[in-house]
BALUMVEX-163551 format. One record per residue (C-alpha): x, y, z. Coordinates in steps of 0.001 Angstrom, whole numbers, padded with zeros to 6 digits, always signed. Example, Ala and Ser with C-alpha at 12.3 -4.5 7.8 and 13.67 -1.06 7.14 Angstrom:
% BALUMVEX-163551
+012300-004500+007800 +013670-001060+007140 
% end
This chain:
% BALUMVEX-163551
-000303+000126-000252 +001826+003349-001476 +001431+006442+000651 +000020+008234-001972 -002754+005676-002485 -003851+006085+000834 -003882+009917+000742 -005671+009684-002577 -008281+007273-001305 -008823+009659+001609 -009436+012739-000549 -011801+010357-003155 -013805+009014-000488 -013827+011780+002167 -012516+014798+000335 -009482+015559+003178 -006181+016227+002232 -004185+015105+005144 -004749+012727+008113 -004988+013827+011577 -002352+012422+014446 -002003+008834+014127 -004726+007853+011540 -002531+007233+008448 -000555+004661+010775 -003596+003008+012070 -005025+002358+008717 -001904+000837+007226 -001378-001451+010160 -005210-002674+009782 -004389-003006+005966 -001209-005103+006678 -003396-007333+008067 -002406-006808+011887 -004688-006660+015256 -004575-002884+016041 -005780-001433+019462 -006614+002423+019281 -006572+004634+022315 -007722+007969+021012 -009384+010806+022871 -012929+011742+021777 -012750+014043+018698 -009597+012617+017470 -011014+011320+014342 -011506+007242+015385 -014393+006350+012579 -012020+007125+009952 -009508+004479+011195 -011892+001515+010036 -014202+003659+007642 -011427+004309+005226 -009900+000885+005162 -013808-000683+005095 -014278+001164+001938 -010623+000000+000100 -010958-003665+001132 -012282-006357-000269 -015815-007900+001539 -017744-006416+004357 -016410-005103+007873 -018271-006415+010790 -018259-002820+013384 -019687-003704+016497 -021164-000423+018341 -023183-000269+021699 -025727+001892+020676 -028243+002239+017890 -028336+005723+017690 -024458+005923+017273 -024442+003263+014417 -027421+005090+012643 -025597+008566+013012 -022595+006720+011547 -024373+004956+008416 -026644+008307+007671 -023035+010154+007104 -021248+007158+005140 -024056+007176+002894 -023348+010764+002522 -019920+010034+001111 -021304+007583-001190 -023632+007028-004244 -024587+003525-003151 -026864+003683-000044 -026340+000160+000560 -022503+000919+001303 -023077+000819+005027 -025717-001021+006750 -027164-001622+010223 -028241-005049+011354 -030157-004678+014672 -033232-005409+016943 -034934-002558+015251 -035303-004096+011760 -038325-005539+009904 -037671-009090+008134 -037940-007374+004820 -035461-004824+005980 -033066-007790+007114 -033228-009114+003777 -032254-006199+002198 -029305-005821+004673 -028444-009457+003618 -028911-009135-000396 -026574-005817-000448 -023901-007733+001548 -023963-010900-001016 -023819-008763-003819 -020608-007256-002391 -022489-003879-002317 -022059-003690+001321 -018412-002377+002873 -019665-002099+006731 -022000-003949+008648 -022767-002233+011796 -023797-004678+014410 -024914-004516+018109 -023051-007626+020044 -026562-008907+021232 -027203-009040+017076 -023824-010755+016667 -024877-013691+019091 -028015-014899+017393 -027072-018085+015487 -029013-017216+011919 -026802-014119+011924 -023607-015966+012614 -024610-018847+009920 -024998-016008+007579 -021592-014189+008222 -019919-017516+008024 -020976-017430+004075 -019786-013940+003520 -016284-012593+002936 -015091-010565+006063 -012495-007950+005527 -011946-007153+009316 -013965-006661+012678 -013796-003256+014228 -014967-002923+017937 -015627+000576+018764 -016262+001618+021888 -014280-001184+023463 -014034+000024+026964 -017410-001503+027170 -015470-005035+027432 -013729-004202+030748 -015571-004168+034005 -013105-001367+035162 -014465+000850+032043 -017352+003226+032727 -019712+001671+030646 -019502-001821+030779 -021631-004532+029025 -021218-008245+030092 -022269-009125+026153 -018847-007611+025186 -017088-010340+026689 -018137-013054+024598 -017350-011105+020914 -013797-013018+020800 -015786-016634+020999 -018191-015304+018438 -015549-014012+016005 -014007-017124+015886 -016948-019055+015194 -017589-016350+012070 -014282-016644+010621 -010833-015198+011773 -009611-011858+010471 -007965-008983+011984 -009505-006941+014569 -009458-003203+015550 -010525-002333+018931 -010952+001484+019586 -012068+003583+022997 -011617+007200+023707 -011013+006064+027278 -008732+004010+028455 -006614+003683+031775 -003760+001144+031835 -006225-001594+033470 -008852-001286+031058 -006482-001572+028140 -004849-004960+029199 -008194-006018+030082 -009815-005272+026527 -006657-006965+025058 -006782-009788+027148 -010403-010328+026220 -009919-009898+022652 -006921-012091+022445 -004805-009279+021205 -002165-008975+023105 +000367-008769+020220 -001644-006385+018876 -000002-002864+017383 -001142-000232+020222 -001634+003433+018890 -002318+005880+021976 -002663+009525+020977 -002263+012126+024099 -005178+012755+026329 -004194+016119+026724 -006880+018485+025409 -005391+022038+025602 -008063+024041+024995 -010289+022384+027894 -010488+024709+030966 -011294+022374+033989 -013164+023775+037124 -014333+022349+040602 -016867+024265+042572 -018348+023664+045713 -022222+022914+045478 -024066+026097+046818 -026511+027745+045020 -026098+025627+042283 -028769+026506+039623 -028190+030057+040421 -024762+029767+039768 -025393+027863+036509 -027958+030263+035040 -025051+033092+035810 -022701+031367+033854 -024727+030890+031044 -026626+034214+030831 -022657+035466+030794 -022301+033350+028083 -024944+034366+025581 -025651+031989+022330 -023278+029714+023359 -024012+025694+022877 -023780+023892+026153 -024215+020539+027885 -025426+020032+031615 -025206+016648+033073 -027133+015590+036170 -027569+012065+037529 -031197+011808+037769 -034096+012073+035263 -036128+013910+037867 -033133+016702+038330 -032831+016789+034111 -036431+017727+033962 -036795+020478+036873 -033506+022095+035761 -034621+022085+031902 -037695+024080+033407 -036007+026132+035893 -033583+027457+033014 -036717+027769+030594 -038643+030227+033194 -035333+032048+033732 -035215+032724+029700 -033051+030203+028695 -033168+028143+025605 -033085+024642+027058 -034094+021177+026565 -034036+018059+028325 -032626+014761+027290 -032881+011347+029063 -033703+007723+028493 -037328+008294+029730 -038196+010193+027160 -040083+008627+024218 -037353+008143+020955 -039127+010978+019321 -038891+013244+021582 -035156+012759+022181 -034535+012508+018616 -036132+015578+018237 -034258+017358+021319 -030827+016149+019725 -031959+017950+016478 -032885+021105+017895 -029557+021219+019749 -027419+020370+016638 -029307+022940+014660 -029149+025547+017311 -032844+026223+017986 -031678+025665+021867 -028644+026528+023281 -028573+024133+026117 -029328+020503+026490 -029767+019205+030082 -029213+015464+029942 -028450+012436+031596 -025166+010607+030391 -027517+009000+027730 -026904+011954+025985 -023675+012769+024196 -022395+009202+022693 -021483+010060+018906 -022871+013466+019324 -020638+015204+017113 -020971+019115+017288 -017854+020707+017104 -018853+023937+019220 -020316+022855+022371 -018744+025880+024364 -019195+024508+027923 -019880+021102+029787 -021345+021475+033138 -021562+018859+035846 -024403+019384+038299 -023652+016298+039650 -019945+014617+039649 -020093+011139+037637 -019013+008253+039423 -016044+007819+037510 -013164+009967+036048 -013576+007718+032846 -017019+009319+032385 -016098+012598+033388 -013471+013090+030915 -015554+011575+028303 -018305+014005+028911 -015918+017023+029771 -014441+015921+026148 -017561+016917+024292 -016558+020896+024664 -014573+022246+022388 -014183+019787+019495 -012992+022669+017006 -010189+023603+018978 -012209+026572+020347 -013062+027516+023746 -014320+024691+025908 -015279+025067+029779 -015986+022250+031844 -017336+023382+035428 -018263+020648+038058 -020270+021505+040861 -018916+018891+043793 -020515+017684+047392 -018760+014852+048834 -022106+013912+050033 -023363+013057+046471 -020624+010163+045813 -021154+009056+049240 -024598+008558+048427 -023412+006447+045189 -021020+004561+047226 -024090+003351+049768 -026469+002773+046797 -023597-000060+045900 -023945-002067+049058 -025028-005710+048489 -023475-006162+045474 -021392-008904+044401 -017615-008344+046060 -015624-007766+042448 -018122-005360+041266 -018173-003302+044905 -014541-003458+044566 -014105-001861+040931 -017247+000880+042241 -015351+001759+045264 -011910+002151+043867 -013638+004545+040753 -015735+006664+043135 -012170+007148+045263 -010526+008440+042418 -013109+011047+041243 -013266+012146+045150 -009379+012668+045078 -009635+014360+041526 -012433+016747+042937 -010478+017417+046240 -007086+017625+044908 -005031+021054+045234 -002744+020073+042646 -003248+020556+038508 -006149+019111+037576 -005113+018643+034153 -002032+016699+035466 -004095+014458+037806 -006586+013545+034953 -003939+012685+032279 -001759+010600+035391 -005123+008336+035420 -004794+007605+031832 -001427+006494+032105 +000264+010001+030940 +002963+011933+032406 +002391+015598+032138 +004348+018481+033750 +002209+020726+035616 +003853+024203+034190 +002493+022890+030401 -001186+023327+031869 -000970+027149+031157 -003481+027968+033893 -006090+026039+032214 -007602+024692+035300 -008697+026287+038290 -005816+025197+040972 -003174+026521+038540 -004816+029902+038017 -005724+030249+041648 -003137+028038+043431 -004152+027189+047432 -002041+027507+050226 -000738+024416+051340 +000655+023243+055008 +002154+020119+056396 -000811+018304+057993 +001547+015180+059076 +000807+015361+062603 -003022+015474+062395 -003029+012320+059629 -000797+010584+062348 -003522+011303+065062 -006359+010596+062681 -004538+006835+061987 -003792+006274+065594 -007502+007177+066254 -008338+004332+064225 -005856+001998+065607 -007208+002739+069348 -010962+001900+068268 -010003-000801+066740 -011071-000553+063310 -015116-000551+064358 -015803+003337+063808 -016886+005284+061056 -015925+008753+060248 -018193+011130+062245 -017292+008802+065200 -013555+009256+064792 -014330+012982+064501 -016083+012936+067671 -013594+011163+069266 -011149+013718+068264 -013415+016566+069665 -014084+015146+072696 -017819+014691+071907 -019665+011916+073600 -022867+010065+073149 -023761+006705+074744 -022533+004268+072208 -019139+005950+072430 -019599+005906+076247 -020309+002206+075947 -016358+001969+074357 -014709+003795+076966 -013353+006143+074265 -012884+008611+076871 -009604+006658+077898 -008124+006640+074233 -005063+008717+074241 -006397+010763+071828 -009796+011612+072870 -010241+015542+072955 -006749+015837+071320 -008195+018022+067987 -011015+019999+069881 -009188+023264+068467 -010070+022381+065075 -013590+022092+062984 -015447+018772+061948 -014905+019932+058634 -011389+020026+058782 -010902+016563+060413 -013262+015150+057811 -010879+016307+054955 -007873+015171+056534 -009841+011508+057001 -010750+011899+053384 -007133+012534+052488 -005686+009639+054229 -008579+007737+051966 -007442+009290+048835 -003820+008086+049837 -004636+004839+050870 -003704+005184+054468 -007343+004128+055307 -010056+002424+053597 -013481+002748+054372 -016129-000591+054082 -019019-000214+052312 -020422-003159+053177 -020568-002434+056817 -022005+001412+055722 -018607+002953+056035 -016371+002020+058788 -012913+002888+058437 -009702+000223+058964 -006187+001018+058777 -004111-000379+055847 -000473-001625+056088 +000396+001762+054151 -001117+003411+057318 +000303+001285+059923 +003795+002339+058124 +002852+005838+058269 +002432+005894+061856 +005796+004526+062511 +007738+006370+060123 +005366+009656+059705 +006066+011607+056372 +005427+015259+055404 +001860+015067+053911 +000573+018264+052217 -002849+019433+052217 -004360+022473+051121 -006388+025677+052766 -009697+023899+051451 -012966+024455+049936 -015659+023162+052159 -017320+020527+050116 -019119+019059+052575 -023171+019272+053524 -023673+021586+051175 -025597+019855+048295 -028775+021796+047068 -032200+020833+048280 -034522+020810+045601 -036130+023736+046954 -033153+025758+047502 -033596+025140+051364 -029893+024670+051976 -030206+023394+055793 -026924+024207+057543 -025184+025507+054356 -024176+028853+053951 -024878+030931+050813 -021450+031747+048937 -022295+034984+047593 -021429+038202+049460 -024306+039113+051575 -024982+042245+053324 -023872+041120+057295 -024788+044216+058892 -028387+043719+057582 -028196+039895+058565 -027251+040513+061929 -030611+042532+062310 -032456+040290+060553 -031183+037440+062944 -031986+039416+066158 -035688+040160+064885 -036264+036579+064371 -035320+035803+068037 -037608+038211+069076 -040380+037389+066847 -039465+033569+067510 -040041+034699+071184 -043166+036656+071060 -044756+033332+068790 -043622+030891+071442 -041218+029135+068732 -037667+028525+068404 -036134+030932+066008 -035350+028094+062891 -039114+027741+062944 -039652+031600+061678 -036793+031729+058916 -033691+029385+058669 -030146+031102+058595 -030122+030421+054734 -033180+032176+054233 -032298+035466+056406 -028718+035046+053911 -030688+035347+051054 -032926+038404+052433 -029374+039956+053291 -028338+039581+049508 -031701+040571+047509 -033304+042924+049903 -037174+042144+049285 -039057+045071+050250 -042658+043800+049572 -044170+040865+050709 -044693+039769+047066 -040823+039732+046755 -040384+037872+049836 -042129+035083+048535 -039602+034899+045835 -036909+034209+048886 -035887+030263+048907 -037554+028896+052289 -040140+031402+052304 -043191+030962+050198 -047094+032542+050537 -047819+030810+054109 -044441+032019+055985 -044715+035487+054171 -048263+035722+055551 -047283+034574+059244 -044166+036325+059748 -043292+038492+056836 -044444+041863+057297 -042014+042668+060282 -038787+041580+058061 -040068+043816+054774 -040464+046744+056895 -037162+046540+058613 -035540+045769+055220 -037394+048828+053661 -036401+050776+056227 -032661+049984+056107 -032274+050383+052371 -033724+053992+052802 -031481+054689+055543 -028367+053452+054052 -029299+054611+049927 -028962+051099+048653 -029411+050584+045282 -031421+046979+045330 -029973+044561+042934 -032456+043216+040275 -029501+040594+039969 -030941+037344+040401 -033912+036140+042284 -033846+032744+040213 -037396+032033+039287 -038488+028443+040317 -040463+026375+038313 -044161+026960+038341 -044354+023244+037524 -043008+021885+040481 -046033+022979+041940 -048063+020131+040173 -046266+017532+042334 -046779+019571+045442 -050046+019879+044973 -050499+015795+044382 -048245+015678+047943 -050672+018053+049626 -053730+016390+048081 -052678+013132+048798 -051675+013903+052830 -055307+015329+052903 -056222+012175+052117 -054565+010298+054461 -052433+008246+051666 -049638+006247+053353 -046432+008138+052781 -044930+005366+050999 -047570+005011+048557 -047315+008375+047744 -043825+007920+047032 -044198+004951+044787 -046888+006652+042693 -044413+009635+041818 -041453+007538+041436 -039690+008666+044472 -037533+007490+047042 -038615+007898+050740 -035609+010278+051164 -037205+011922+048539 -040340+012595+049021 -039493+013790+052752 -037259+016365+050716 -040511+017690+048924 -042409+017556+052075 -039853+019735+053829 -039522+022077+051342 -043411+022643+051565 -043395+022723+054892 -040677+025307+055474 -042024+027267+052925 -045189+028118+054900 -047469+025235+054069 -048997+022977+056398 -049039+019241+056270 -050570+017082+058172 -048725+013618+058137 -050059+012598+061799 -051804+009512+060588 -048819+008011+059315 -046422+009078+061938 -048636+007314+064725 -048582+004099+062814 -044847+004426+063158 -044212+005633+066840 -045995+005726+069820 -047550+008973+071518 -044788+009252+074121 -041804+009122+071592 -043568+011333+069435 -043956+013833+071976 -040370+013192+072958 -038961+014096+069617 -041386+016857+069341 -040150+018541+072569 -036701+018374+071596 -036958+020213+068637 -038934+022496+070402 -036051+023074+072749 -032975+022520+070595 -030972+025340+068970 -030872+023953+065587 -033220+021407+063398 -030279+019668+062332 -031291+015797+061880 -027518+014583+062811 -027529+016426+066034 -030939+014702+066753 -029844+011511+065855 -026532+012082+068127 -029014+013206+070932 -030794+010258+071389 -027972+007647+070618 -029481+006475+067408 -032526+005316+069053 -035190+006696+065968 -033978+006466+062535 -033225+009692+060325 -036522+008898+058572 -038478+008910+061967 -036711+012246+063401 -037370+013689+060158 -040957+013047+060467 -041547+014326+063393 -039567+017512+062171 -042231+017945+059535 -044959+017692+062336 -042969+020221+064295 -042737+022770+061545 -046125+022165+060592 -047499+023184+063571 -045464+025426+065300 -043954+027198+062358 -046697+027882+060351 
% end
């Protein structure tokens, strides 16, 4: 195969004059009959590596691909390059008998150069029998990471490909993937029996992408602000759940942003319509679950935002890789709260051991990336087995652009490890922190922890600080967290070595990534708003809350929570109408408590000559109210809470979130009928009285106070009763 003929064929079939990166070497290797393994980041031109050789070879290439939409996309584009419609075909479950016959006829006639199949279709006996009679040029395994259990998109049916290809007839194999850690790479090669393949690996560095992690505070507001500062630019926002996708898309729409949702729960027509609207630039933003983006070839996506951090760095790299494929601007911003990934860990409990181990490790890597204070680009590339000097990042990640101060935490790390050893590997992180801070409850007393040498040794530092030291110990392999036993911490051999021979351990003055995930209704319990608010006004409002609470004989947080006062001190609402827009207020609260607050703010604004920001009171979605109405009507009819949750596809936790949002905004909800089945009168009274006296409505504090006698769910339900009856 002479060099000219390759370039000539490239020009003839695709109209390009030159190859990109490794493409030419890869194609040569395949045409020479070698097994070939291609690792090339998204946007590097992988598909050309098998399309051109297929057009140049005798016979039909079998291309295995995991997604019907992806195959259709590629077949359409190949037909665009050829005068012969049958040049490329799909063989999958969506075809009629007649269409299948047409595909077979075209292959037999030698018209079809590329046959795209899903692995499931390839395993069918009638397909294997037919393909045995056909001249196969080679096999291409696209998205090959699906073979590996360590890959982010594992498909068990991919594991049998080798034996099926042997049945059909041995031919050269080309396996292609856009993400492969060294572990995934060897797994793919072993499974396909291509250890001796020629390997072509392109650099994973996408120098035009800017990586940034932000704490998950006021996320919706931050996203709207970002999009409004980048008008007319295309972007994708990824969320973990379909429910969040729908809600966020609606919130963006009511705030004047052209956005549409995309997830597997929508019917295929709607999905196709939304995808086309994005490609045709009728909308600027797609809010999606990870179902979106495989094979989306839009070169000018200017930002990719992760509302939730994905559960593996490979997914993160794949998804951020959809930004700036044309080499232009690409902003990758992820909102991270440690709790989100901890939730994912909990969901893995009960899975088979091998799957659990893998899942645990993938999540640990993601946490480490999100919390690192070093160069993010370097961290990401190292994960893919590529060495990268930090200075080459050119300030294209938040940590290089705004480096954080570092300090040596060697003594504190040693103290944490020694506490775990004293506790004989039987405590979870919150208990280790409690021991270090000298806080006792009944359970800890029963272990006589006050006799530990480490007891109260860390009282001078915050809970947040100790949690972040523990997480860094996990990230650095000094401790491990057991998911099966709900997060009990155990010391590792490396941890024991560290106690004996302590080493410098650099940590950054870090961002608070804990306890601040947004609730659906912007009621950020215990979280501080990230935006600068008026501290003088905030103090005045806090005093007013205390005096109003005293008049009404309720705790201050039952009037307005701190996060709500924060928002008032940020937006200066001077009428009840404006006050209703503040997260955590709502109609009922505004009526019951609002007047003295808006009077105080109006007076303050006038006296201090303050220009009110017409900034961002993010409009919330009217449509959320349909769920609220359903919940209110169902509780009025005394429908059991678990039945309400089931009817709306919510977990009990999500339903309680919704009810708390309704109650915190001032609407009364009566769940006594359900509560009475769960707890007896004395128990309810005991918890109710606790909330009446407590300084905070924190469930964690209540849980500690009752020494785990009640579940979080029970405590939350009594808190709902309390807020409903006392605050509303």
